[in-house]
C-alpha positions in Angstrom: 89.7 39.2 -111.1 87.5 36.9 -109.0 88.2 33.3 -108.7 85.6 32.1 -111.5 87.3 34.5 -113.9 90.6 33.0 -112.8 89.2 29.5 -113.7 87.8 30.8 -117.0 90.7 32.8 -118.3 92.4 30.0 -120.2 89.2 29.3 -122.1 89.1 33.2 -122.9 92.6 33.0 -124.1 91.2 30.1 -126.6 88.1 32.0 -127.4 90.0 35.3 -128.2 92.5 33.1 -130.3 90.0 31.6 -132.3 88.1 35.0 -132.9 91.6 36.5 -134.0 92.1 33.9 -136.6 88.6 34.0 -137.9 89.0 37.9 -138.4 92.4 37.2 -140.1 90.8 34.7 -142.5 88.2 37.2 -143.4 90.5 40.0 -143.7 93.0 38.0 -145.9 90.0 37.1 -148.1 89.9 33.3 -147.4 86.5 33.6 -146.0 84.4 36.1 -148.0 82.4 39.0 -147.0 79.4 40.1 -149.4 78.8 43.6 -150.2 75.5 44.5 -151.8 74.3 47.3 -154.0 71.6 49.0 -151.7 72.8 50.8 -148.6 73.5 48.4 -145.4 74.2 50.1 -142.1 75.4 47.8 -139.4 74.8 48.7 -135.7 77.1 46.4 -133.3 79.2 46.2 -130.4 82.2 44.4 -129.1 80.8 43.5 -125.8 77.7 41.0 -125.2 74.5 43.1 -124.8 73.6 46.3 -123.0 75.4 49.1 -125.4 72.1 50.4 -126.8 72.1 48.8 -130.1 68.2 48.7 -130.5 67.6 52.3 -129.3 70.4 53.3 -132.1 68.3 51.1 -134.6 65.1 53.0 -134.0 66.7 56.1 -134.1 68.0 55.3 -137.7 64.5 54.0 -138.3 62.9 57.4 -137.2 65.4 59.3 -139.5 65.0 57.4 -142.7 61.5 55.7 -142.5 59.5 58.4 -144.3 62.1 58.8 -147.4 63.3 55.1 -148.0 61.6 51.7 -148.0 63.7 50.1 -145.2 64.0 46.9 -143.5 65.7 46.0 -140.3 67.4 42.5 -140.1 68.6 40.7 -137.1 69.2 37.2 -135.7 66.2 37.2 -133.6 68.0 36.2 -130.5 65.8 34.1 -128.1 63.3 33.2 -130.9 62.0 29.7 -131.2 62.0 29.8 -134.9 64.6 29.1 -137.4 65.2 30.7 -140.8 64.0 33.8 -142.6 60.9 35.2 -141.1 59.0 38.5 -141.3 57.4 39.8 -138.2 53.7 40.3 -138.7 51.3 43.1 -137.6 51.2 41.3 -134.1 54.6 40.3 -133.6 55.5 37.6 -131.3 58.7 37.7 -129.1 58.6 33.6 -129.4 58.4 33.5 -133.4 61.1 36.8 -134.1 62.7 37.7 -130.6 61.8 40.4 -128.3 63.8 43.4 -130.0 62.4 42.9 -133.5 59.0 42.4 -131.9 59.6 45.6 -130.2 60.5 47.5 -133.4 57.5 46.0 -135.3 55.3 47.1 -132.5 56.6 50.7 -132.5 57.1 50.8 -136.4 54.3 48.9 -137.9 54.5 50.1 -141.4 58.3 49.1 -141.9 59.6 45.6 -142.7 61.0 43.8 -139.7 63.0 40.5 -140.7 65.3 38.1 -138.8 67.4 35.6 -140.0 70.5 33.9 -138.8 72.4 34.0 -142.0 72.4 37.7 -142.9 73.7 37.3 -146.3 70.5 35.1 -147.2 68.4 37.6 -145.1 69.4 40.8 -147.6 69.1 38.5 -150.5 65.7 38.1 -149.7 65.0 41.9 -148.9 67.0 43.7 -151.5 64.8 43.7 -154.5 61.8 45.4 -152.3 63.7 47.5 -150.3 66.1 50.7 -150.3 68.2 50.3 -147.1 68.7 47.6 -144.7 69.7 48.3 -141.1 71.3 45.2 -139.4 70.7 45.1 -135.6 73.6 43.4 -133.7 75.7 42.3 -136.8 79.3 43.7 -136.0 80.3 40.2 -135.5 78.5 38.6 -138.7 81.5 39.1 -141.2 79.8 37.2 -144.0 78.3 40.8 -144.9 80.2 43.8 -145.6 78.2 46.7 -144.5 78.7 49.9 -146.5 78.2 51.9 -142.9 79.5 50.1 -139.9 78.3 51.8 -136.4 80.2 50.4 -133.4 78.8 51.2 -129.8 80.4 51.4 -126.6 78.8 51.7 -123.2 80.2 54.6 -121.4 80.4 53.0 -118.3 82.1 49.7 -119.5 84.4 51.3 -121.6 86.2 52.7 -118.4 87.0 49.3 -117.2 88.9 46.3 -118.2 87.0 43.9 -120.3 88.1 40.4 -120.7 87.0 38.0 -123.5 84.1 35.5 -123.2 83.7 33.5 -121.0 85.8 35.1 -118.4 84.3 38.6 -119.5 81.8 40.1 -121.9 83.9 40.8 -124.8 83.1 38.9 -128.1 86.3 39.8 -129.9 89.7 41.8 -129.3 89.8 45.5 -129.0 91.7 45.7 -132.3 88.3 44.5 -134.0 87.0 48.2 -133.5 89.2 49.0 -136.7 86.3 47.8 -139.2 83.9 50.2 -137.7 83.4 53.8 -139.9 81.9 55.4 -136.8 82.4 54.9 -132.8 79.3 56.0 -130.8 80.0 56.1 -127.0 76.7 55.7 -125.5 74.6 56.0 -122.3 76.6 59.0 -121.4 75.8 61.6 -118.7 73.8 64.5 -120.4 76.1 66.8 -119.0 79.4 65.1 -120.0 82.3 67.7 -120.2 84.6 68.3 -122.9 87.5 67.2 -120.9 85.8 63.8 -120.1 84.8 63.4 -123.8 88.2 63.7 -124.8 89.4 61.3 -122.0 86.8 58.8 -123.7 87.9 59.2 -127.0 91.4 58.4 -125.8 89.9 55.3 -123.9 88.3 54.1 -127.5 91.5 54.8 -129.6 89.7 55.5 -132.7 91.6 54.9 -136.0 92.1 58.0 -138.3 89.3 57.1 -140.4 86.7 57.0 -137.5 84.4 59.6 -136.2 83.4 59.7 -132.6 79.8 60.4 -131.1 78.3 60.7 -127.9 74.9 59.9 -127.0 72.8 59.8 -124.0 69.6 57.9 -123.1 66.3 59.8 -122.9 63.2 58.6 -121.3 59.9 58.8 -123.0 56.6 59.2 -121.9 54.9 55.9 -119.9 52.8 53.6 -121.9 50.7 50.7 -121.0 51.5 47.0 -122.3 49.9 48.0 -125.7 51.9 50.8 -126.3 49.2 53.3 -125.6 50.1 56.4 -123.5 49.3 56.1 -119.7 49.6 58.8 -117.2 51.9 57.9 -114.2 53.0 59.9 -111.3 55.8 58.8 -109.4 57.2 60.5 -106.0 58.8 59.2 -102.7 55.7 58.1 -101.6 55.3 55.7 -104.4 56.7 52.1 -104.4 58.1 50.9 -107.7 58.3 47.2 -108.4 60.8 47.0 -111.3 60.6 43.9 -113.6 63.7 43.5 -115.9 65.3 41.0 -118.1 67.6 43.2 -120.0 71.5 43.8 -119.7 72.9 46.8 -118.1 69.9 48.1 -115.9 72.0 50.8 -114.0 71.0 53.6 -116.1 67.2 52.9 -115.5 67.3 52.2 -111.9 69.1 55.5 -111.5 66.6 57.4 -113.3 63.9 55.7 -111.3 65.9 56.7 -108.0 65.5 60.4 -108.9 61.7 60.1 -108.0 61.5 57.4 -105.3 63.9 55.6 -103.0 61.3 52.9 -102.8 62.1 50.2 -105.7 61.8 46.4 -105.4 63.8 45.2 -108.3 62.8 41.8 -109.9 66.1 41.3 -112.0 66.5 38.5 -114.4 69.1 38.0 -117.3 69.0 39.6 -120.5 66.3 38.4 -122.9 65.1 36.2 -120.1 61.8 34.1 -120.9 59.5 34.9 -118.2 57.6 32.1 -116.5 54.3 31.9 -114.7 56.4 31.5 -111.7 58.1 34.6 -112.2 54.8 36.6 -112.7 53.6 34.9 -109.6 56.4 35.8 -107.5 56.2 39.4 -108.5 52.4 39.3 -107.9 53.0 38.0 -104.4 55.4 40.6 -103.5 53.0 43.4 -105.2 50.0 42.3 -103.1 52.0 41.8 -99.8 53.0 45.7 -100.0 50.8 47.5 -98.0 51.7 51.1 -99.6 48.8 52.8 -100.9 50.9 54.2 -103.9 52.5 51.5 -105.9 52.7 50.2 -109.6 55.1 48.0 -111.6 57.6 49.3 -114.2 58.9 47.2 -117.0 60.9 48.1 -120.2 59.7 47.9 -124.0 61.8 45.1 -124.4 60.4 43.0 -121.6 57.1 44.1 -122.5 57.3 41.9 -125.6 58.0 38.9 -123.7 55.2 39.4 -121.1 52.8 39.7 -124.1 53.2 35.9 -124.8 49.7 33.9 -124.7 50.8 31.9 -121.9 51.3 34.8 -119.5 48.7 37.2 -120.6 46.0 35.8 -117.9 48.3 36.6 -115.0 49.8 39.7 -116.4 46.7 41.4 -116.9 45.7 41.5 -113.4 48.8 43.6 -112.3 49.2 47.4 -113.1 52.0 47.1 -115.5 53.6 50.3 -117.0 56.2 50.4 -119.6 58.8 53.0 -119.6 60.2 53.6 -123.3 63.7 55.0 -124.0 65.3 56.9 -126.8 68.7 58.3 -127.5 70.0 61.6 -128.5 73.4 62.9 -129.4 75.4 65.4 -127.1 76.5 68.9 -128.2 76.0 69.4 -132.0 76.3 65.5 -132.8 72.8 65.3 -133.9 73.3 67.3 -137.0 76.7 65.8 -137.9 75.5 62.2 -137.5 72.4 62.9 -139.3 74.3 64.5 -142.2 76.9 61.5 -142.3 74.3 58.8 -142.2 72.1 60.7 -144.7 75.1 61.3 -146.9 75.7 57.6 -147.0 72.5 56.4 -147.9 71.9 59.0 -150.6 75.2 58.1 -152.5 74.7 54.4 -152.4 71.1 54.1 -153.0 70.3 52.1 -156.4 66.5 52.1 -156.0 63.9 55.1 -156.7 63.3 57.1 -153.7 59.9 57.2 -152.1 58.3 60.5 -152.0 
């Protein structure tokens, strides 16, 4: 533990105590958790950022969007607005947050809503929707979801995780008990059975919980508008990587398989890019004398790059977006899909859309 963590450790103990008392009050019924008649799936984690919640939410959208009138609901982290808001056909990260904007950009036919108060959000949505998927809502105890998915990052599950602010954990490890399903994300695609068993031991599931393993899959490149783009990368290519996300390790390792020449402009999660940030990137890019060079960013970052104040500078640079998805290891896809479908089918209260 470094010196800063030692200094923050007493505050982490206090934070952990407050969260523990809060959870006890919910569990005891002193604070009320609201259930709803329609299916509500929650996607969340115990740590701050980086577990792959949005890709998991998008996986669920793909599974259900053709058969159910669904909506996603999140807080809209980083937005400059308050209250309940629906993402429009040209979503703005400033208005709804980068992750909701990304979802609406990719799935324009579904409803994407943001609201700090998830109970109020569901109340606004339930009359016209058959399924609600809540992104990053594990700690939002005011709603009791029908199916709760808890995600653990494979690499972070193997180490010691301290409570905020000394570490990244939002609540004590015992909080995992509320989940119906545990998903260990960002696993190597060739994870062995022995390693899976070791990770199950690390996750310490309760008897009622099923455990799945997922891995990141990298999809074809697009431009900033989401249109397909042809990109060729080899070891003669210099990549300028711009990120404002948590957990960039898998992305950098993926790119290192193609080229060792990576210039990473790395910012904190949800970082609001400024003209100064883009100017620095442009200066570095223009100073590079290599013939083969390009700029790569993530889908989430692309939403913030599309803000009006940045467009003039961003449009001058050769940006490419590398989308990601997830897949389950082994026969996990079939098992998980069946589990989720059974839950939604058994708990629907509205007529199904054909």
